[in-house]
N, C-alpha and C positions, 0 to 999 in steps of 0.2 A: 521696521527693523528693531530688533530688541537690543537694548544697551544694558550693560552690566550696571549694577548699583554703584553709586559713588562710594569710595571708601569712607568708613566712619572714622572720625578722629580718635575715638577711644579704643579701636581695635587695630592691631598691628598685622593680622594675617592677610594674605592676598585674597582677593575675591575670585570666585570661580566664574569662568566665562561660559557662555552657552556652547562654545566649541569644545571646551574641556568636558562639559557634561555630556555632550554627544559622543565624545571619544570614550568616556567611561561606559556609557550604555552600549556602544558598539563593541567594546572589549568584552563586556559581560555576555552579550549575545554570541559573540564568536567563541568564547570559552564554553558556553553551553552547547553550541554546535559541534565543537571538537570533541567534547566529552560524550555527547550523544552518539557521534559517529564511532568513537572508540568502543563504547559499550555495545553498540549494534553489531560492529564487526566481530567482536569476541563472542557475543551471544549467538550470532547466527553461524559462527564457524563450526559449531558442534552439530548443526542441523544437516541432514542429508538433502541434497537437491534432487530434482526429478530425474536427472541424468544418471545419478548414482543408484537411485531406487529401481529404475527400470532397465538398467544395463543388462542384467541377467534375465529379464522377463520382457522380451520385445512384445509389442502390441500385435495381436493376430488380426488378420483381415476378417471382416464380417462374413458370415456364411449366409448368402442370400437364398431364400426359398426357391424351389423350382417354379417355373412359370405356371404350371398346371396345378400347383398346390394351393389349396384354399388358405389364405392368410388372414382373413377377417374373423373376428370373434362373432358370436351371434348378435351381440349388441351393435357391432360395427356393420354387419350385413343389414340390420334393420335401419341403421342410420343412413346407409348408402342406398336404401330403397330396393335392396335385393330380397328375394324370398328367403325365409329361414330354411335351414336344411331339414331334410326329412329325417325323422327319428325313428 
């Protein structure tokens, strides 16, 4: 357990306790947190979010190729072990 230093006879000011020091540190951290939140909220308020950006442009479903259509590239056919197409 930490004890505060005994008061010096030549000094009249009160000694700081560890509890007071912890309170000061906690207050500083809280002020930085509040200031950071305030700055973040005002900085990001100007940004468009994804809902606003894509409201007028909905995502279209993917167009799947026909089952009989060849979808592999020549390199893909070679990797799959299929014969290269006739040229």
